[in-house]
C-alpha positions as CSV (number, residue, x, y, z in Angstrom):
1,X,-15.7,20.5,73.0
2,X,-16.9,19.3,69.6
3,X,-15.0,22.2,67.9
4,X,-11.8,21.0,69.6
5,X,-12.3,17.5,68.3
6,X,-12.8,18.6,64.7
7,X,-9.6,20.8,64.9
8,X,-7.7,17.9,66.3
9,X,-8.8,15.5,63.5
10,X,-7.9,18.1,60.9
11,X,-4.5,18.5,62.4
12,X,-3.9,14.8,62.4
13,X,-5.0,14.5,58.7
14,X,-2.6,17.2,57.7
15,X,0.2,15.4,59.4
16,X,-0.6,12.2,57.6
17,X,-0.8,13.9,54.2
18,X,2.5,15.7,54.8
19,X,4.2,12.4,55.8
20,X,2.9,10.7,52.6
21,X,4.0,13.6,50.4
22,X,7.4,13.5,52.1
23,X,7.7,9.8,51.6
24,X,6.8,10.1,47.9
25,X,9.3,12.9,47.4
26,X,12.0,10.9,49.2
27,X,11.3,7.9,46.9
28,X,11.6,10.1,43.7
29,X,14.8,11.6,45.1
30,X,16.3,8.2,45.8
31,X,15.4,7.0,42.3
32,X,16.9,10.0,40.6
33,X,20.0,9.6,42.8
34,X,20.3,5.9,41.9
35,X,20.1,6.7,38.2
36,X,22.7,9.4,38.6
37,X,24.9,7.0,40.5
38,X,24.6,4.4,37.7
39,X,25.6,7.0,35.1
40,X,28.5,8.2,37.2
41,X,29.6,4.6,37.8
42,X,29.6,3.9,34.0
43,X,31.5,7.1,33.4
44,X,34.0,6.3,36.2
45,X,34.4,2.8,34.8
46,X,35.1,4.1,31.4
47,X,37.7,6.6,32.7
48,X,39.4,4.1,34.9
49,X,39.5,1.4,32.2
50,X,41.5,3.6,29.8
51,X,43.3,1.2,27.5
52,X,43.0,-1.7,30.0
53,X,42.3,-4.9,28.2
54,X,39.5,-7.4,29.2
55,X,40.5,-11.0,29.2
56,X,37.9,-13.8,28.7
57,X,38.4,-17.5,28.8
58,X,38.1,-19.4,25.4
59,X,34.9,-21.0,26.8
60,X,33.4,-17.6,27.5
61,X,34.2,-16.4,24.0
62,X,32.5,-19.4,22.5
63,X,29.5,-19.3,24.8
64,X,28.9,-15.6,24.1
65,X,29.3,-16.1,20.4
66,X,31.5,-13.1,20.1
67,X,31.9,-11.9,16.5
68,X,34.0,-9.0,15.1
69,X,34.0,-6.9,11.9
70,X,36.8,-5.0,10.3
71,X,36.6,-1.2,10.3
72,X,36.7,0.2,6.8
73,X,35.8,3.2,4.7
74,X,32.4,3.5,3.0
75,X,31.3,6.0,0.3
76,X,28.3,8.0,1.5
77,X,26.1,10.9,0.2
78,X,23.7,13.1,2.0
79,X,20.5,11.4,3.2
80,X,17.2,12.7,4.5
81,X,14.2,11.0,6.2
82,X,10.6,11.6,5.0
83,X,7.3,10.2,6.2
84,X,5.7,7.9,3.7
85,X,2.8,5.4,3.4
86,X,2.1,2.2,1.4
87,X,-0.6,2.4,-1.3
88,X,-1.9,0.0,-3.8
89,X,-0.6,0.5,-7.3
90,X,-3.3,2.4,-9.3
91,X,-2.2,0.7,-12.5
92,X,-2.8,-2.7,-10.9
93,X,-6.1,-1.9,-9.0
94,X,-9.7,-1.6,-9.8
95,X,-13.0,-0.7,-8.2
96,X,-16.1,-2.8,-8.8
97,X,-19.4,-0.9,-9.0
98,X,-22.7,-1.2,-10.9
99,X,-23.9,1.1,-13.6
100,X,-27.5,0.7,-12.6
101,X,-29.5,0.7,-9.3
102,X,-29.7,-2.9,-8.0
103,X,-29.9,-5.1,-4.9
104,X,-27.2,-7.5,-3.7
105,X,-28.5,-11.1,-3.7
106,X,-25.2,-13.2,-3.3
107,X,-21.6,-12.5,-2.5
108,X,-18.9,-14.9,-3.6
109,X,-15.6,-13.5,-2.2
110,X,-14.2,-11.9,0.9
111,X,-11.3,-9.7,1.8
112,X,-8.0,-11.3,1.0
113,X,-9.3,-13.7,-1.6
114,X,-7.4,-13.9,-4.9
115,X,-9.6,-13.2,-8.0
116,X,-9.0,-13.1,-11.7
117,X,-10.2,-10.7,-14.2
118,X,-13.8,-11.3,-15.2
119,X,-14.6,-13.4,-12.2
120,X,-18.1,-13.0,-10.7
121,X,-17.7,-11.4,-7.2
122,X,-21.4,-10.9,-6.5
123,X,-24.9,-11.4,-8.0
124,X,-27.4,-8.6,-7.9
125,X,-30.9,-8.1,-9.2
126,X,-32.2,-5.0,-11.1
127,X,-35.6,-4.2,-12.5
128,X,-33.9,-1.9,-15.0
129,X,-31.9,-4.9,-16.2
130,X,-35.0,-6.9,-16.7
131,X,-36.4,-4.1,-18.8
132,X,-33.3,-3.9,-20.9
133,X,-33.4,-7.6,-21.5
134,X,-37.1,-7.3,-22.6
135,X,-36.1,-4.5,-24.9
136,X,-33.5,-6.7,-26.6
137,X,-36.0,-9.5,-27.1
138,X,-38.6,-7.0,-28.5
139,X,-35.9,-5.5,-30.8
140,X,-35.1,-9.1,-32.0
141,X,-38.8,-9.7,-32.8
142,X,-39.0,-6.5,-34.7
143,X,-35.9,-7.3,-36.6
144,X,-37.3,-10.7,-37.7
145,X,-40.6,-9.1,-38.8
146,X,-38.9,-6.4,-40.7
147,X,-36.6,-9.0,-42.3
148,X,-39.6,-10.9,-43.5
149,X,-41.2,-7.7,-45.0
150,X,-37.9,-6.9,-46.6
151,X,-37.7,-10.3,-48.3
152,X,-41.2,-10.0,-49.6
153,X,-40.6,-6.4,-50.8
154,X,-37.5,-7.5,-52.6
155,X,-39.3,-10.3,-54.4
156,X,-42.1,-8.0,-55.4
157,X,-39.7,-5.4,-56.7
158,X,-37.8,-8.0,-58.7
159,X,-41.1,-9.3,-60.1
160,X,-42.4,-5.9,-61.2
161,X,-39.0,-5.1,-62.8
162,X,-39.2,-8.3,-64.7
163,X,-42.8,-7.7,-65.9
164,X,-42.1,-4.1,-66.8
165,X,-39.3,-5.2,-69.0
166,X,-41.6,-7.3,-71.0
167,X,-44.3,-4.7,-71.2
168,X,-46.7,-6.7,-69.0
169,X,-46.6,-4.4,-65.9
170,X,-46.8,-0.6,-65.9
171,X,-44.0,1.7,-64.9
172,X,-46.2,3.0,-62.0
173,X,-46.5,-0.5,-60.5
174,X,-42.8,-0.9,-60.8
175,X,-42.1,2.4,-59.0
176,X,-44.5,1.4,-56.2
177,X,-42.8,-1.9,-55.7
178,X,-39.4,-0.1,-55.5
179,X,-40.8,2.4,-53.0
180,X,-42.0,-0.5,-50.8
181,X,-38.6,-2.1,-51.0
182,X,-36.9,1.1,-49.9
183,X,-39.3,1.4,-47.0
184,X,-38.7,-2.2,-45.9
185,X,-34.9,-1.7,-46.2
186,X,-35.1,1.4,-43.9
187,X,-37.3,-0.5,-41.4
188,X,-34.8,-3.4,-41.4
189,X,-31.9,-1.0,-40.8
190,X,-33.8,0.6,-37.9
191,X,-34.5,-2.8,-36.3
192,X,-30.8,-3.6,-36.6
193,X,-29.9,-0.4,-34.9
194,X,-32.4,-1.1,-32.1
195,X,-30.7,-4.5,-31.6
196,X,-27.2,-3.0,-31.4
197,X,-28.5,-0.3,-28.9
198,X,-30.1,-3.0,-26.7
199,X,-26.9,-5.1,-26.7
200,X,-24.7,-2.0,-25.9
201,X,-27.0,-1.3,-22.9
202,X,-26.7,-4.8,-21.6
203,X,-22.9,-4.7,-22.1
204,X,-22.9,-1.5,-20.0
205,X,-24.9,-3.4,-17.3
206,X,-22.0,-5.9,-17.1
207,X,-23.4,-8.8,-19.2
208,X,-20.9,-10.5,-21.5
209,X,-21.2,-11.2,-25.2
210,X,-21.9,-14.8,-24.5
211,X,-24.6,-14.0,-22.0
212,X,-26.3,-11.7,-24.5
213,X,-26.1,-14.3,-27.3
214,X,-27.7,-16.9,-24.9
215,X,-30.4,-14.3,-24.1
216,X,-31.2,-13.9,-27.8
217,X,-31.4,-17.6,-28.3
218,X,-33.9,-18.0,-25.5
219,X,-36.4,-15.8,-23.5
220,X,-34.6,-15.4,-20.2
221,X,-35.5,-11.9,-18.9
222,X,-34.6,-12.6,-15.2
223,X,-33.2,-9.4,-13.7
224,X,-29.9,-11.0,-12.4
225,X,-26.8,-9.0,-12.8
226,X,-23.1,-10.0,-12.1
227,X,-20.5,-7.8,-10.5
228,X,-17.2,-8.8,-12.1
229,X,-13.5,-8.1,-11.3
230,X,-11.8,-5.8,-13.8
231,X,-8.3,-6.9,-12.8
232,X,-6.3,-9.8,-11.4
233,X,-5.4,-9.4,-7.7
234,X,-6.7,-9.7,-4.2
235,X,-9.9,-8.3,-2.6
236,X,-8.6,-5.5,-0.3
237,X,-11.9,-3.8,0.4
238,X,-15.4,-5.2,0.5
239,X,-18.4,-2.9,1.1
240,X,-21.1,-5.2,-0.4
241,X,-23.7,-6.8,1.9
242,X,-26.5,-9.2,1.1
243,X,-29.7,-7.3,0.7
244,X,-28.0,-4.0,0.2
245,X,-29.6,-1.6,-2.3
246,X,-26.8,-0.3,-4.5
247,X,-26.8,3.0,-6.3
248,X,-25.2,3.4,-9.7
249,X,-21.4,3.9,-9.3
250,X,-21.3,2.9,-5.7
251,X,-18.2,0.9,-4.9
252,X,-18.8,-2.7,-3.9
253,X,-15.2,-4.1,-4.0
254,X,-11.6,-2.9,-4.5
255,X,-9.3,-5.3,-6.2
256,X,-5.5,-4.8,-6.3
257,X,-2.5,-6.8,-7.4
258,X,-0.3,-6.4,-4.3
259,X,2.7,-8.1,-5.9
260,X,3.8,-4.5,-6.5
261,X,2.9,-1.5,-4.4
262,X,3.6,2.2,-4.3
263,X,5.2,4.0,-1.4
264,X,4.3,7.6,-1.5
265,X,6.5,10.2,0.3
266,X,5.2,13.5,1.5
267,X,7.9,16.0,0.6
268,X,7.7,19.7,1.6
269,X,8.2,22.5,-0.9
270,X,11.6,23.4,0.6
271,X,13.0,19.9,-0.1
272,X,11.2,19.1,-3.3
273,X,13.9,20.5,-5.6
274,X,16.5,18.2,-4.1
275,X,14.8,15.0,-5.2
276,X,15.1,13.6,-8.7
277,X,13.6,10.6,-10.6
278,X,16.1,7.8,-10.0
279,X,17.2,8.8,-6.5
280,X,17.7,5.7,-4.3
281,X,15.2,5.3,-1.4
282,X,15.4,2.9,1.5
283,X,12.3,2.2,3.6
284,X,12.1,0.9,7.2
285,X,8.9,-0.9,8.1
286,X,8.7,-0.9,11.9
287,X,5.6,-3.0,12.0
288,X,7.5,-5.9,10.4
289,X,10.5,-6.1,12.7
290,X,12.2,-3.1,11.1
291,X,12.2,-4.8,7.7
292,X,14.1,-2.8,5.1
293,X,13.2,-2.5,1.4
294,X,14.9,-0.6,-1.4
295,X,13.5,1.3,-4.3
296,X,14.0,4.4,-6.6
297,X,11.9,7.5,-7.2
298,X,9.8,7.0,-10.3
299,X,7.6,10.1,-10.2
300,X,7.5,13.5,-8.5
301,X,4.1,15.2,-8.1
302,X,3.4,18.3,-10.1
303,X,1.1,19.9,-7.6
304,X,1.4,20.7,-3.9
305,X,-1.2,20.0,-1.3
306,X,-2.7,23.5,-0.4
307,X,-2.9,22.6,3.3
308,X,0.5,21.0,3.9
309,X,2.5,22.5,1.0
310,X,3.9,19.0,0.3
311,X,4.0,17.0,-2.9
312,X,3.7,13.3,-3.4
313,X,6.8,11.4,-4.5
314,X,6.2,7.9,-5.7
315,X,8.4,4.9,-5.4
316,X,7.5,1.5,-6.9
317,X,8.4,-1.5,-4.7
318,X,8.2,-5.2,-5.5
319,X,6.0,-7.0,-2.9
320,X,5.9,-10.6,-4.0
321,X,5.6,-11.9,-0.4
322,X,2.6,-9.5,0.2
323,X,4.1,-8.3,3.5
324,X,3.5,-4.6,2.6
325,X,-0.1,-3.6,3.0
326,X,-1.9,-0.5,1.8
327,X,-2.1,2.0,4.6
328,X,1.1,1.0,6.3
329,X,3.3,3.9,7.6
330,X,7.0,3.6,6.7
331,X,10.1,5.7,7.2
332,X,11.8,6.7,3.9
333,X,15.4,7.5,3.8
334,X,16.4,9.2,0.5
335,X,19.8,9.4,-0.9
336,X,19.8,13.1,-2.1
337,X,22.7,12.5,-4.5
338,X,25.2,15.3,-5.3
339,X,28.6,15.1,-3.8
340,X,29.7,12.0,-2.0
341,X,32.6,11.2,0.3
342,X,34.4,8.3,1.9
343,X,34.2,8.0,5.7
344,X,35.4,5.5,8.2
345,X,32.4,3.6,9.5
346,X,31.4,0.9,11.9
347,X,28.2,-1.1,12.2
348,X,25.8,0.6,14.7
349,X,25.6,-2.7,16.7
350,X,29.3,-2.3,17.5
351,X,28.6,0.8,19.6
352,X,27.8,0.7,23.4
353,X,26.8,3.6,25.6
354,X,28.9,3.8,28.7
355,X,28.5,6.9,30.9
356,X,27.1,8.9,28.1
357,X,30.0,8.1,25.8
358,X,30.1,5.8,22.8
359,X,32.5,2.9,23.2
360,X,33.6,0.0,20.9
361,X,35.6,-3.1,21.9
362,X,38.7,-3.8,19.9
363,X,39.9,-7.4,19.6
364,X,43.6,-7.8,20.4
365,X,43.5,-11.6,20.3
366,X,41.0,-14.3,20.3
367,X,40.4,-13.8,24.1
368,X,41.6,-10.2,24.7
369,X,39.6,-7.1,24.1
370,X,40.1,-3.4,24.7
371,X,37.4,-0.7,25.2
372,X,37.9,2.4,23.1
373,X,35.9,5.6,23.2
374,X,35.0,6.9,19.7
375,X,33.7,10.1,18.2
376,X,30.9,9.7,15.7
377,X,29.5,11.6,12.7
378,X,26.5,10.9,10.4
379,X,24.6,7.6,10.2
380,X,25.1,5.7,6.9
381,X,22.3,3.1,6.8
382,X,23.3,0.4,9.3
383,X,26.7,2.0,9.8
384,X,27.8,5.1,11.7
385,X,30.6,7.4,10.7
386,X,33.6,7.4,13.0
387,X,35.5,10.7,13.2
388,X,38.0,9.7,15.9
389,X,39.2,6.7,18.0
390,X,39.6,4.1,15.2
391,X,41.6,3.4,12.1
392,X,41.0,1.3,9.0
393,X,41.6,-2.4,9.7
394,X,40.7,-2.4,13.4
395,X,38.6,-5.3,14.4
396,X,35.6,-4.4,16.6
397,X,33.1,-6.6,18.3
398,X,29.7,-6.6,16.7
399,X,28.0,-9.5,18.6
400,X,28.4,-10.5,22.2
401,X,29.8,-7.2,23.4
402,X,27.4,-6.9,26.4
403,X,29.5,-9.4,28.4
404,X,32.6,-7.2,27.7
405,X,30.7,-4.1,28.9
406,X,29.8,-6.0,32.1
407,X,33.4,-7.0,32.7
408,X,34.6,-3.5,32.1
409,X,32.1,-2.1,34.6
410,X,33.2,-4.6,37.2
411,X,36.8,-3.4,37.0
């Protein structure tokens, strides 16, 4: 009896699952049929409309803000699209690091801040810097002592020379005085060299001439060290953190003047020979509402990436509004030059898809419009080549055409 109940339950479950699957399949079939019916309806409407005009009231024309453009010929050359990315201009960028091991004590800027060349971005401490300051002060003391000995030796040498000239002093005493003078001069020169070496070391640590001069006038041997910007620009990267132990050469900040950026194209070996310095490039930035910017090729890389077999092609772009950010991906359309030709073209916004065919609306009068199927060629920027269906001088709708498409599909 129990076995019979289990078999009955299994049979009922199978029926339910089959019914659900059938319902889902029926739903998908209906959706596909509806889509096909819509496409067929559009196609039927296009075929039935033929050269039939669409009449709108003057109020409808005004309310829909219908605008037209004149079909004309445009000169075009072959274009190709390449992937590209925005980079900071290396000639306008700098990385801030320290030449000596140190610890971050204070940070004065953050990402996005504008800075000027020489501005202190962070304050650090370094025991090695303290030692270098002490070396400078020690060299200064040695220089003063050697200077005093040099003055004394010079006086003694002059005195012995004077006395020897009058026969009062012996020649041996004169020679001894001159030897002491030469020794004092050598010692003084060595002290001067030690001073210059200590200054050079402090300059390498990032101290300015003014700070070194102040150090020599006083006795400040505090180990504070300043991280300064080497260029004017904005902080685009900050790695420094308070308390961080910094190794020599470790990047703390990246500064870049973003009023001009580089856009770098990745061009494969097979296409590289077709690009030349000076070629026109148009970029589309999808993250900024399909913003378009123009530029020209300024440099073509000499080496290929061994993995991708592509070379970098650089374009310099003005960026005064700072909208282009390093790391952005853009689409680059390059005019490959060579032979050009004139084609009949319409704005791409004049085209409407009806039943899988491309249609424009010709204006016959201020309130009368006619749908016209067109044949298309290549895209030319915001324009599309028309190979059939239009002639120069035709007026086509470029704004407000959706109401015309709706009226056509009703007929």
